[in-house]
C-alpha positions as CSV (number, residue, x, y, z in Angstrom):
1,M,-159.4,66.9,42.3
2,E,-162.0,64.8,44.2
3,D,-162.1,62.3,41.3
4,D,-158.3,62.0,41.5
5,E,-158.4,61.3,45.3
6,G,-161.1,58.6,44.8
7,L,-159.1,56.9,42.2
8,D,-156.0,57.1,44.5
9,I,-158.0,55.4,47.4
10,A,-159.4,52.7,45.0
11,G,-155.9,52.0,43.7
12,R,-154.5,51.5,47.2
13,L,-157.3,49.1,48.2
14,K,-156.9,47.2,45.0
15,E,-153.2,46.8,45.6
16,N,-154.0,45.2,49.1
17,A,-157.0,43.2,47.9
18,L,-155.4,39.8,48.4
19,L,-154.5,40.6,52.0
20,L,-157.9,41.9,52.9
21,A,-159.6,38.9,51.2
22,G,-157.5,36.6,53.4
23,L,-158.5,38.4,56.5
24,C,-162.2,38.1,55.5
25,L,-161.9,34.4,55.1
26,A,-160.2,34.2,58.4
27,A,-163.1,36.1,60.0
28,A,-165.7,33.7,58.4
29,A,-163.8,30.7,59.6
30,A,-163.7,32.1,63.1
31,A,-167.4,32.8,63.1
32,K,-168.2,29.3,61.9
33,A,-166.0,27.8,64.6
34,G,-167.8,29.8,67.3
35,L,-164.8,32.0,68.1
36,S,-164.8,35.6,69.1
37,L,-164.9,38.0,66.0
38,A,-163.6,41.0,67.9
39,P,-159.8,40.3,67.3
40,V,-160.4,39.5,63.6
41,L,-162.5,42.6,63.0
42,A,-160.0,44.8,64.8
43,S,-157.3,43.4,62.5
44,L,-159.4,44.2,59.4
45,V,-159.9,47.8,60.4
46,V,-156.2,48.3,61.2
47,L,-155.0,46.8,57.8
48,A,-157.6,48.8,55.9
49,F,-156.4,52.0,57.6
50,L,-152.7,51.2,56.8
51,A,-153.6,50.4,53.1
52,L,-155.1,53.9,52.8
53,L,-152.0,55.5,54.3
54,R,-149.6,53.6,52.0
55,P,-148.9,55.6,48.8
56,A,-150.1,54.1,45.6
57,R,-147.5,52.9,43.0
58,K,-147.0,55.3,40.2
59,R,-148.0,54.1,36.8
60,V,-145.1,53.8,34.3
61,E,-146.1,55.5,31.1
62,F,-145.0,53.6,28.0
63,I,-142.9,55.8,25.7
64,P,-142.4,54.4,22.2
65,P,-138.8,54.1,21.0
66,R,-137.4,57.0,19.0
67,V,-137.1,56.2,15.3
68,L,-133.9,57.7,13.9
69,S,-134.2,59.5,10.6
70,A,-132.7,57.8,7.6
71,E,-131.6,61.3,6.3
72,P,-127.9,62.1,7.0
73,A,-127.2,64.7,9.6
74,P,-126.0,68.0,8.4
75,A,-122.3,69.1,8.9
76,G,-122.6,70.2,12.5
77,P,-120.1,71.8,14.9
78,E,-118.5,68.4,15.7
79,A,-117.8,67.5,12.1
80,A,-116.6,71.1,11.4
81,A,-114.2,71.0,14.3
82,L,-113.0,67.5,13.2
83,I,-111.9,68.5,9.7
84,D,-110.7,72.0,10.8
85,A,-108.2,70.3,13.1
86,F,-106.2,69.0,10.2
87,D,-103.5,71.0,8.6
88,F,-103.9,69.4,5.2
89,P,-106.9,69.8,2.8
90,V,-110.1,67.9,3.8
91,L,-113.5,67.9,2.2
92,L,-116.7,66.6,4.0
93,I,-119.2,65.2,1.5
94,N,-122.5,63.3,1.6
95,Q,-123.8,60.3,-0.3
96,E,-125.1,62.6,-3.1
97,E,-121.5,63.7,-3.8
98,E,-122.2,67.2,-2.4
99,I,-119.5,69.1,-0.5
100,L,-120.9,69.9,2.9
101,R,-117.8,71.6,4.2
102,Q,-114.1,72.3,3.5
103,N,-111.4,73.1,6.1
104,E,-109.2,76.1,6.1
105,A,-106.3,74.3,4.4
106,A,-108.6,73.3,1.5
107,R,-109.8,76.8,1.1
108,Q,-106.3,78.2,1.0
109,I,-105.1,75.7,-1.6
110,F,-108.2,75.1,-3.7
111,G,-110.2,78.2,-3.1
112,M,-113.7,78.7,-1.7
113,L,-116.4,76.4,-3.1
114,A,-120.1,77.1,-3.2
115,D,-122.3,75.5,-0.5
116,R,-123.3,71.9,-1.4
117,A,-121.3,72.1,-4.7
118,H,-120.8,68.8,-6.5
119,I,-117.4,67.2,-6.0
120,S,-116.7,67.4,-9.7
121,A,-116.3,71.2,-9.1
122,R,-113.1,70.3,-7.3
123,L,-112.1,66.9,-8.6
124,R,-111.8,67.0,-12.4
125,A,-109.8,63.9,-13.0
126,P,-112.0,61.0,-14.1
127,G,-109.9,58.4,-12.3
128,L,-110.1,60.3,-9.0
129,L,-113.9,60.7,-9.3
130,D,-114.3,57.0,-9.9
131,M,-112.2,56.3,-6.8
132,V,-114.4,58.6,-4.7
133,R,-117.6,57.0,-6.1
134,E,-116.3,53.5,-5.3
135,G,-115.7,54.6,-1.7
136,L,-119.3,56.1,-1.5
137,K,-120.7,52.9,-2.9
138,T,-118.9,50.3,-0.8
139,G,-118.3,52.4,2.3
140,K,-114.7,51.1,2.4
141,P,-111.7,53.4,2.4
142,Q,-110.2,54.1,-1.1
143,Q,-106.9,55.7,-2.0
144,K,-105.3,57.1,-5.1
145,D,-102.3,59.3,-6.1
146,Y,-103.2,62.5,-8.0
147,V,-101.0,65.2,-9.5
148,E,-102.4,68.8,-9.6
149,R,-100.9,70.7,-12.6
150,V,-102.4,74.1,-12.1
151,P,-101.4,76.6,-10.7
152,S,-98.3,74.7,-9.8
153,S,-97.4,71.0,-10.0
154,R,-98.3,69.3,-6.7
155,A,-98.7,65.6,-6.0
156,Y,-101.4,64.4,-3.5
157,R,-102.3,61.0,-2.1
158,V,-106.2,61.3,-2.0
159,R,-108.1,59.1,0.5
160,V,-111.9,58.9,0.9
161,S,-113.4,57.2,4.0
162,S,-116.8,57.1,5.8
163,I,-117.4,58.8,9.1
164,G,-121.0,57.4,9.4
165,Q,-124.5,58.8,9.0
166,G,-124.0,59.0,5.2
167,Q,-121.0,61.4,5.4
168,F,-117.5,60.9,4.0
169,V,-114.2,62.8,4.2
170,I,-111.8,63.2,1.3
171,A,-108.3,63.9,2.6
172,F,-105.5,65.3,0.4
173,N,-102.0,64.3,1.7
174,D,-99.3,66.3,0.0
175,V,-96.6,63.9,-1.2
176,S,-94.9,66.3,-3.7
177,S,-91.5,65.9,-1.9
178,V,-91.7,62.1,-2.1
179,H,-92.5,62.3,-5.8
180,K,-89.7,64.8,-6.4
181,M,-87.2,62.5,-4.6
182,D,-88.4,59.5,-6.7
183,Q,-88.0,61.5,-9.9
184,M,-84.5,62.8,-8.8
185,R,-83.5,59.2,-8.0
186,T,-84.7,58.0,-11.4
187,D,-82.9,60.9,-13.2
188,F,-79.7,60.3,-11.2
189,V,-79.5,56.6,-12.2
190,A,-80.2,57.5,-15.8
191,N,-77.6,60.2,-15.9
192,A,-75.0,58.2,-14.0
193,S,-75.5,55.3,-16.5
194,H,-75.2,57.6,-19.4
195,E,-72.0,59.3,-18.1
196,L,-70.4,55.8,-17.6
197,R,-71.7,54.3,-20.8
198,T,-69.9,56.9,-23.0
199,P,-66.3,56.3,-21.9
200,L,-67.0,52.6,-21.6
201,A,-68.1,52.5,-25.2
202,S,-65.0,54.5,-26.2
203,L,-62.7,52.1,-24.4
204,R,-64.4,49.1,-26.0
205,G,-63.9,50.6,-29.5
206,F,-60.3,51.3,-28.9
207,I,-59.6,47.9,-27.5
208,E,-61.2,46.2,-30.5
209,T,-59.1,48.4,-32.8
210,L,-55.9,47.6,-31.0
211,Q,-56.7,43.9,-31.2
212,G,-57.5,44.2,-34.9
213,P,-56.4,46.7,-37.5
214,A,-53.9,48.6,-35.2
215,K,-52.4,45.4,-33.8
216,S,-49.0,46.2,-35.3
217,D,-49.3,50.0,-35.6
218,L,-47.2,51.5,-32.8
219,K,-48.1,55.1,-33.5
220,A,-51.8,54.3,-33.4
221,Q,-51.4,52.3,-30.2
222,E,-49.6,55.2,-28.5
223,R,-52.4,57.6,-29.5
224,F,-55.2,55.2,-28.6
225,L,-53.7,54.4,-25.2
226,G,-53.5,58.1,-24.4
227,I,-57.2,58.6,-25.2
228,M,-58.1,55.4,-23.3
229,L,-56.2,56.8,-20.2
230,E,-58.2,60.0,-20.5
231,Q,-61.5,58.1,-20.5
232,V,-60.4,56.0,-17.5
233,N,-59.5,59.2,-15.6
234,R,-63.0,60.6,-16.5
235,M,-64.7,57.5,-15.1
236,T,-62.5,57.7,-12.0
237,R,-63.5,61.3,-11.4
238,L,-67.1,60.4,-11.8
239,V,-67.0,57.5,-9.4
240,D,-65.0,59.5,-6.9
241,D,-67.6,62.3,-7.0
242,L,-70.4,59.8,-6.7
243,L,-68.8,58.3,-3.6
244,S,-68.3,61.8,-2.2
245,L,-72.0,62.5,-2.6
246,S,-72.9,59.2,-1.0
247,R,-70.7,59.9,2.1
248,L,-72.0,63.5,2.4
249,E,-75.7,62.3,2.3
250,M,-75.0,59.8,5.0
251,K,-73.8,62.5,7.4
252,A,-75.8,65.4,6.2
253,H,-77.7,65.7,9.5
254,I,-74.5,65.8,11.5
255,A,-73.0,69.3,11.9
256,P,-69.2,69.6,12.1
257,G,-67.9,69.8,15.6
258,D,-64.7,71.7,14.9
259,T,-64.0,75.4,14.4
260,V,-61.6,76.4,11.6
261,D,-60.0,79.6,10.3
262,L,-61.0,80.5,6.8
263,V,-58.0,82.7,6.0
264,P,-55.4,79.8,5.8
265,I,-57.9,77.6,4.1
266,L,-58.5,80.1,1.3
267,S,-54.8,80.9,1.1
268,H,-54.1,77.1,0.5
269,V,-56.8,76.9,-2.1
270,R,-55.4,79.9,-4.0
271,D,-51.8,78.6,-3.9
272,S,-52.8,75.1,-5.1
273,L,-54.8,76.5,-8.0
274,I,-52.3,79.1,-9.2
275,P,-50.7,76.6,-11.7
276,L,-54.1,75.9,-13.2
277,G,-54.9,79.6,-13.5
278,A,-51.5,80.3,-15.1
279,S,-52.1,77.5,-17.7
280,L,-55.5,79.2,-18.5
281,G,-54.2,82.8,-18.4
282,V,-56.2,83.6,-15.3
283,A,-54.8,85.5,-12.3
284,I,-56.2,84.4,-8.9
285,S,-56.3,87.0,-6.1
286,L,-57.3,86.8,-2.4
287,K,-58.6,89.6,-0.2
288,A,-58.8,88.6,3.4
289,P,-58.7,90.4,6.8
290,D,-55.5,90.2,8.9
291,A,-57.4,88.7,11.9
292,P,-58.5,85.1,11.9
293,V,-62.0,84.4,10.6
294,M,-63.4,81.4,12.6
295,V,-66.4,79.4,11.5
296,P,-67.7,76.0,12.6
297,G,-66.6,73.5,9.9
298,D,-64.5,70.6,8.6
299,R,-61.3,71.8,7.0
300,D,-61.0,69.1,4.3
301,E,-64.6,69.6,3.2
302,L,-64.3,73.4,3.1
303,V,-61.1,73.0,1.0
304,Q,-63.1,70.9,-1.4
305,V,-65.9,73.5,-1.6
306,F,-63.6,76.4,-2.4
307,E,-61.3,74.5,-4.7
308,N,-64.4,73.5,-6.7
309,L,-65.7,77.1,-6.9
310,V,-62.3,78.6,-7.8
311,E,-61.5,75.9,-10.3
312,N,-64.9,76.4,-12.0
313,A,-64.3,80.2,-12.0
314,C,-61.0,79.7,-13.8
315,K,-62.3,77.2,-16.3
316,Y,-65.7,78.8,-17.2
317,G,-64.7,82.4,-16.6
318,Q,-61.4,82.2,-18.5
319,E,-62.3,85.0,-20.8
320,G,-62.2,87.5,-17.9
321,K,-58.6,86.7,-17.1
322,A,-59.1,87.1,-13.4
323,V,-60.7,85.4,-10.4
324,D,-61.2,87.3,-7.1
325,I,-61.7,85.6,-3.7
326,E,-62.9,87.9,-0.9
327,I,-63.7,87.2,2.7
328,A,-66.3,89.5,4.4
329,A,-66.3,89.3,8.2
330,E,-68.1,92.4,9.6
331,P,-69.2,92.5,13.2
332,G,-72.8,91.4,13.7
333,K,-73.1,90.0,10.2
334,P,-72.7,86.5,8.8
335,V,-69.3,85.5,7.5
336,A,-69.3,85.4,3.6
337,V,-66.8,84.2,1.1
338,T,-67.2,85.3,-2.5
339,V,-65.6,83.8,-5.6
340,A,-66.0,86.2,-8.6
341,D,-65.1,85.8,-12.2
342,Y,-65.5,88.1,-15.2
343,G,-66.3,85.6,-17.9
344,P,-69.4,85.2,-20.1
345,G,-71.8,84.8,-17.3
346,I,-74.9,82.5,-17.0
347,E,-78.4,82.9,-18.3
348,A,-81.0,83.5,-15.6
349,E,-83.0,80.3,-16.4
350,H,-80.0,78.1,-15.6
351,V,-79.0,79.6,-12.2
352,P,-81.6,77.8,-10.0
353,R,-80.6,74.4,-11.4
354,L,-76.8,74.8,-11.2
355,T,-76.5,72.7,-8.0
356,E,-78.6,69.8,-9.5
357,R,-76.7,66.5,-10.2
358,F,-75.4,66.2,-13.7
359,Y,-76.9,69.6,-14.7
360,R,-74.7,71.4,-17.2
361,V,-75.3,74.8,-18.9
362,N,-73.2,73.6,-21.9
363,V,-72.6,69.8,-22.0
364,E,-69.8,69.8,-24.5
365,A,-67.9,72.7,-22.8
366,S,-68.2,70.9,-19.4
367,R,-66.9,67.6,-20.8
368,S,-64.1,69.3,-22.6
369,K,-63.0,70.9,-19.3
370,K,-63.2,67.5,-17.6
371,G,-66.3,68.3,-15.6
372,T,-68.5,65.5,-14.1
373,G,-71.6,67.6,-13.6
374,L,-71.5,66.8,-9.8
375,G,-69.2,69.5,-8.5
376,L,-71.8,72.1,-7.4
377,A,-74.0,69.3,-6.1
378,I,-71.2,68.3,-3.8
379,V,-70.7,71.9,-2.8
380,K,-74.4,72.2,-1.9
381,H,-74.3,69.0,0.2
382,I,-71.2,70.1,2.1
383,L,-72.7,73.6,2.8
384,T,-75.9,72.0,4.0
385,R,-74.0,69.9,6.5
386,H,-72.2,73.1,7.6
387,R,-75.5,74.9,8.0
388,A,-74.3,77.4,5.3
389,R,-75.9,78.4,2.0
390,L,-74.7,79.2,-1.5
391,Q,-75.8,82.4,-3.3
392,I,-75.3,82.7,-7.0
393,Q,-75.5,85.9,-9.0
394,S,-74.8,86.0,-12.7
395,R,-75.6,88.0,-15.8
396,P,-74.6,87.3,-19.4
397,G,-71.5,89.3,-20.3
398,E,-70.9,90.4,-16.7
399,G,-69.4,87.3,-15.1
400,S,-70.6,85.3,-12.0
401,R,-70.4,85.6,-8.2
402,F,-70.7,82.5,-6.0
403,T,-71.0,83.5,-2.3
404,V,-70.9,81.1,0.6
405,V,-72.7,82.5,3.6
406,F,-72.0,80.9,7.1
């Protein structure tokens, strides 16, 4: 303690050494000049006393700068919170391609992975692994589309990017719906081209025949012209259905603003299709309540829906000799309209795809009945706009039931 106090006094005197030395020089000069030393000595005593009272400056201790470790930091709470905030699968990996953490979405879709498992335990595709390694090597974001086949087909846009400190995130953005739409668009163009190519080829063949061998054959001309008219009508129906689909897609998000009564609509559909049913030997019946059954909807579009369903029931359920239309409107329950036939029915594997464009259970039977393969696709689009749904029940040998639920 005494040593510390001595060092403190010495430090204070040292800090004021220049001032004290100046006063000593002044005293010597005064003595040499024959002046009185009393004032100078008094000043020396006072300044020395003040120097002792003044606190000494604190010494600043030098602290060497902290050297950051070159090793990557472990996946701490911040990184965990970051990837857990995403609702799509995300993996956190290090430079050694080890998985440090996976978020909840990744665990639900890909399953739990062992701690610090290698990324090859999750990513098996060589192209995807090469993309990840390129990102780790360059530190620049990399992206690649990837299709997962098992347990179900899913398409992902996989992106790897650095978050610093030797850590990287691999994000899996589900683009299955986009891929499905692209595939549907490709199939649609291919199917539409095929549907138009067949009648066009037929027309070309008949025209060449009429210009050549049958140029003077009136009977052949009459027969060929009838077939040509049938092919033109087929193309007209196809183009009309394509235009209907296009119009429906443009306004699919706009719900109808009117309210209509289903009873007169279905009565009109039955009456307009009675001649078709009679030509096929099919009786069409309607069971409807006496009171109006009001639903939000567009009258013309609902007529198109039920005409399509009843016409299909007459054509493809012809063997059953009957088609029944029934309106169910019970209090507190959704309004439902069922069109039932008693024909051969439909195999279970075909039922989910019946509303796809150009899908046919039997291609030859559909074309022979002048179908375009777009009827139920149009029905689905109209019902989507009406915020309604189509339920299909069918068993081979027991007929089919198509129910529209509002």
